[in-house]
C-alpha positions, 0 to 999 in steps of 0.5 A: 354714353354713360360709360364715356361720361364715367370715364371722363369723370374718373380721368378728371378726378385722377388729374385733379389729384395729380395737380394737388400732389404736385402743388403740395411740393411747392406749397411753401413758395406759392399763395393759397389761391394758386391751388384753386387756380390750378384746380379750376384750369384743369377742370375747365379743360376737361369740361370742354371735352365733356361727352354730350351725346353720341350718334348712331355711328358711334361718333361722340359730340363733345362740348367744345364742338357745339356751335352757338348758332345750332346743332351740328346734327341739324334736321331737314324739317321739323321731325325729330327723327329726320337726322341728317345722315352722318357719312363722315367723321363728325368733324365738319366745317360749316359753309365748306360747300357754299360761297357767301352769295349762295349763303345769302340766297339760302337765307333769302328763300328759307327760314333761318333754321332750315337754311342752317340745316341745309348748310350742314347737309352740304358739309355732310354730303361733301364728306361722303363725296371726298371719301368716294374720291380716295382712289384719286390722287394729287391734282386729279383729286383736287380738281374732282373735289372742286367740280363736285363741290361746285355742282353740290352748291349750285344744286342746293342754291337753285333748289332753295330759290326755285323749289324750296317746297322740295327741300325735304327730298334731301333726306331721301336715300335715293336723292342722296345717291343721285346727288353723289352720282351727279357729283361723280359725273361732273368730276369726270365730265369736267364741263360746265354745260354738263354740270348744268344739265345734271343740276336740272335733272336733280331739281326735277328728281327732287319733286319726283317720288323715289320709285316712280317711273320718272324717278327711276328714269332720272337716276339712269339719265344722271348715270348716263350723262357722264358717258356722253359728250355735250355734243352727243347730248345736243343731238339727243335734244335735237331728236327730242324736238324733231321726233317727240315734240309737237308745237300744237299752238303753231298753225302755219308753215312759216311760223313752224320753220321759224320756231324749229330753226330757233329751238334746234341746237346748232351742231356744227361738228357732228359726232363721229360714226360711232355715235349712234351705236354708243348712244344705243349702248348707253341706253339713251336711244335705239337705232331705227333699222328702216332709216338710211344711215349711210354718209350723205350731205345736205337735207335728206328725204328721211328728215323731211318725212319726219317733219311731214309725219309730225306736222301733217296738219300744217305740211298738208296738200289739203282736202276737198269737201268730198274727201272730207266726207269720204274719210270722216265719220260722226255718229251724232250727225251727218258729215255735211253738218259736221263740215259746215259746223267746223267751217262756221267755227273756223276749225276748217279753212280754205287754203287754195282752189283747184283748176276747176274752182273746187276749194281745197281746205285744211284743218286748223291743227298742227298734227293728227297726233295732237287733235285733242288740243283742238277737239273734244273726243270724250277722252275724259269719260274713261271708256275703252276706245271701242265703246267711246262714241267719239272714237270713230270721228277721231280716227276719221280726222286722223285718216284724213290728215295723214292721207293728204300730207305733203311728200318729202320732196315738197317739204324740202322744197318749202324749207329751201325756199322759206328758211335758209337757217333751218335748212342749214341746221337740218342739213347738219343734223342729217349728217348725224343720221338723226332720222335714225335716232329713237329716244328711250325714256332715259334719253328723253329725260337727258335731252329735256334737261339739256333743252332747258339749259339751252333755252329755259323759256321754251323747253317743255316740262319733262312731265309732258313726255311722261303722261 
């Protein structure tokens, strides 16, 4: 830095000497004050080029580049060591990535200094993205640059409004890498829905530790998104809702069918026959070898089996009092006392009666896999299942529910009689062989982000699947 300043001073002196010598040639024809005016003009011109500072990349900040409203190399946060990474030439245009409405939004949700720093950050990241697009030319380059800019500005604006507490994550290398990958994905995909999915995953990643399982999975999901069509991602979301989600607050068949019909994506054009192998190749799903993936139309037994397995507390034939006693075990009291207590607490209810007048009951739970939402089994005491005195009771309840769930034919009959919309959606999904689709953690992250795009109010948080 000292060498640059000495070079600047030496150049100024040489220039001033040159001006003085030139003035001597015409001194008889000009007033004395013209000499000082010439000296001042040269000095002012050189002063604007004075080297103020130098960053780690060797780029020099000169006086004419200083903005009155703040430094170009702003900080994300208050730490003096938190310089935004300089990834470009150092010549950036403030507000290059954000439109006026987004700038207003930034200032509404962040204090003035941090908002300015975010603006500089956007410009820096756009420089990095533009540098990465050098392989593209002409219209392809311009389109890709605009799509990447749109994703960047949408993400930063949404981060400021929805999760301003995560603004510090912009400093992390893993976050900058994920952002660059998302911009590439948006540019390649050229689809507004895909960009929205990518922004949702970036917001999720901003609240996630870099090297946590969820952080690594989100990195992979962002990379995978660009390799899939939005219809294929919709299929992943349908699989997430059907195979990995339990709506535990639902306790009756009609509500269950109505909720599923409302949440499942309506896939009118099923992806082609290569979709399942491609999803497996990309790493978002595996293919269940026990399921039938041959072409067929209408609702197949496999998808009805999935519903019966997931919601065996609702799609149930019921049990008698004696069957309850044969299946359940309570180390603290007799099964008779347990049964009467659960009846009193309305955890068990009558649903029908046999021909001989024997009452048939059901447990008021959605699924045997979600008993903890209704009953206490000592899961918080930190004991191994073999030592947990509540564990035999939980296993007994699960065995009871699983033994009396409806057959696939009965489930199909109820769907056809109760909810034509669900029947239509499940029929289309069955043509896509959704019953054979097992999501990987990467597929779960991508499917959940797409569910958030389709229905933000009902989508369960990603942490629900990463317990």
